[in-house]
N, C-alpha and C positions, 0 to 999 in steps of 0.2 A: 615765340610769337613776339611780335612789335608790341610796344606799351599800349598804343590804343587798342590792338587786339585784348590784349589782356585786362582791360579797363572793361572792355563792352562784355569779355567772359565773365568778368567779376560780378557786373552789374546782373546779366542772365542769370546768374546763378542764386544771387541775393533775391532778386524779384520771385523767383519761382521758388525756392526753400521758403518762400515767408508766404505764399499762394498755400503752397502744402501742408504748412504750420495751420492755418486758418481753415481752411477747405475741407481738410479730411479730418486730420487729428483734432483739432479744434472743433468741429461739428459732431464728431463721434463722442469726443469728452461732454460736451454741452447737452447733449440728449440723455447720456448716463446721468449726468447730473441731474436733471428734470426729473428722472424716473429714480433718482434716490438709486441707483446702481453704482458701482465702480469698473472704472475702465480700466482695463490691464492689458498692456501691449509692450510686445518688443519689436526692434525694427531689425532690417538684414545689416549683417556685416559688423556687429559692435566690436567683435574683438580685430579688426581690422580698418580701422576709421577712415582710410585714403578709399578703400570701397564703399563706407557707409554714405561719405560726401558725395558719392556720385549716385548713389540709388535712395538715400532720403534728405539730403542736403546739409541737414542739422540734426542731430541727435538731442540736443537741448532746446531747438525752436519746438520740436514736433513734440515734447514732452513737457512743454510750456505749460498745459492747462490738463491733460492725462491725471487722472487719479492716483494711480498707481502704476510709476514706470519700470520698465523691466529690463531683462536680457535673456538671452537664448544662450545655454550652454551644452554642447552636444560633446562634451567629455574632453574637452582642451585642459582641463586645470587639473594635471594630475602634477604628482608631487617634481617629477625629471624638467616638466614643463616650465614649472612657476619657477625654480631654483637654477636652472639653466639656459640663459638668454641665447638666441640664435646667432650673437654676434652682429646681425644687421641692424636688430629693433625693428625688425618688419611686423612681426606678431605680438599684439599688446597681450599679453595673461592678466593684466589688471583692469580687464574691461567691465567685471563686476560693478566697479569704482564708478562708472559712467553712470550707472542708474542709480546707487545710494547718493550719487552727488546729484544729479537734477533732484532727488528726493529731500537733498540737505538746502538746496539754491533756493527750490520753490515752495517750501513748508507743505511737503508732503509725509503723511508719518507711516507710509508704509512703500516697498518694494518689493519685486518678486522676480523667481527666476523660472524658466522653462530648462528644466536641467534632466540629463543624462548622465552617461558615463558607469553604469554597471552596479551591483554589488560590491561589497567587499570594502577591504582598505581604501582601495582607489575612489569609490562613492563616497567612503566616509569624509575623506579628505577633502573633495570637494564641495563637499555641504559644511564642512566647518571653514573653509575658504571663503567661500561666499557670504557667510554669515558672518566674518570676521570683518569683511569687505562693505557689509551693510546689507545683504540682503535677509527679509526675514521672512519672506512667504516662497515655497517651492512649488509650484506647479507640474504635474507630469515628472516625479521624481524617480531615481535610477528603480529599475524593475527589482521587485524582491522588496523594496520600503514600502511604498504605499501602491500596490498595485490597482486597489478599489476606489483609489483617488486619481486615477490617470484621468488628466485634463481637466481635475479639478482643484482646490485649494488645499494644499497637503497639512495647512494649522488647523484643520476639522479632523485630522486622520485621529484612530486611535489606537491602542495596542504597540508592539514594537515589534520592528525597528521604525514604524512609521510614527509611534509616541517621540520619536527621536526628533523629527523633523521637527513635531508638533512644538514641542520643547523649546527646541533654538530659536525656533518663530517668537514664542513668548516671551524668550529672553532679550530678542532684540526690539521686540514691537514698540515702539513709536520712540526708540532709542535715539538719542541726539548726541553722536560725541562731538566734544570743543572743536572748533574747526582752527586749526592750527596753520596750515598753509594750502595756498590755490595754486593751481597750474591751470593758465588759460588753454582751450582747447583752440587751433589752429585753423577753426574753420574758415576763415577769411583768407587767412595765407593760401588754403587749399581752393578755395573759388577763383583767386587771382591766376596761381600759376600752377596749381597742382604740385607743389614743389614737397617732395617725399622728405626733405633735409626736418621741417617744420613737425610731421608729424612723428618721425623716429626719434628725435631728441624727445619730443613729448614723451614717449613710450620709456627711453631709458631713464629720464628724469626721477618717474613714477616709481620703474624699479627700484633704482637706488633710493628715494628716499623710504619705500617699505623697507629695503634691505636693511635701514639704519633705523628701523621702528618711530618713523615720523609718518603718522597720520596727514591726508591732504585731501584737497577733494579738486576735481576737474573745477573750472570757473570759467562758465562760457560769457560770449560776447553780449549777450542780451542783460547777464546779472553784470557786466563790466559798465556799460551803457546805460542803464536805467533802472533794472529790478534791483539789484542790491543796493542800501545806504551806506553812504559814509558816516560812522557812528562808532564811538568807542574804541578811537585810534585804530581804525581798519574799514574793511568792506563788511555788512552786516546783511545776511541771507535772510530768506523770509521764514525759515526757520530760529533764528536768533541767534545764530552762531557769528562770530566775527572772525576773520582772516586779516591779518596783522601781518603776513609775508605771502607776497605774491612771485612764483617764479615764471619767467616768462620764457617758451623754450625759443630755440632758433628761429629766427623770422625776418621778415623783410618788410612787412606790411601790417600797419595797424590802424584803425578807424580813428578819424579826429576826436570825434567824442570820447574813445576810448583812451586816447593819448591824454586828453584834458582831462579826463576820471581817474587816470594813474597820477597826474601831479598832485590832484586834488588829495588822493590816497596818501600820498607822500608828504604831503603837508599836513595831514592829520596826524602822522606818527607811523604810517604804515611803511614796512621794508619794500622795496620791489627789486629784485634779483634777474638780471637778463642773462641767459645763457647762450654763449657762442654768437650768433650774426644779431647786430641790432638791427629794428626796421629803421629803414633809410626814407619808408614813403609812409605819409598817411592817406586813407581812401575814404570819399564820400563819394555815393552812388551818383553819377552823373556828373561829377565836378571833377573829374581827373586825379592824377595819383602826385600831386607836387613834390618834390623833394625836400625832406624835412631838413631842418638844421641838425648839426650832431647830438646826440640826445644825452644831458646831462644827468 
């Protein structure tokens, strides 16, 4: 694609994903808030972000006002998949972290998972793994765990083993882990050119951080540009966590606002680490993508 075509594509995706955020998810969240109920939702393809960006535009935009962000786990999180990467980093096995990150970023006390995977040791592993990554509510749990709660909130289930689901939810209910590190989701990069490199470096970074026992959150463009405050030596999200280190995946484009906010973040004492390819362009809607000076 020519530079002009890339700019047109980026504008188009930016506009429609913003409309989707407000006119679909935002409307339903507002209705739920008006009538004192909580809106729970998951999107398509959370575990494959390149597909998600084409069907929903931006997971974090869509969940900005949703009361309980969620994910759908259809049995992908078995031990062999979690600890054996596919070599291409095409599959994101840390996708439960997308929902818990949205909750942290936007001040939401709960997340949920529509889970399956069957009974037995693999099913228990998947519950534990999702709880460890921030999930505290499980709807439609694996058969044999909480059949009577199918389609409901298993946090109200009683008995065993349904009680295990209930107890794990209570343990993490309202839990706020300290924000240690953040990794930006490359949605703008995907909007501009659909580059798989950015997506797969994000997946690889997340896996490596977890394998080294480093907790982290996805850090989205709207938090970078406006939602998170620069305070206490880093970016402070709406849950009060502070990210003092940000790891940027391989990318070629960044918004000008995002670049300026990163500069302010570093000036305030934050640590910014860029992985592989550095951004060469900044992008502002309908104003072109002028070439940046070499980053410092």
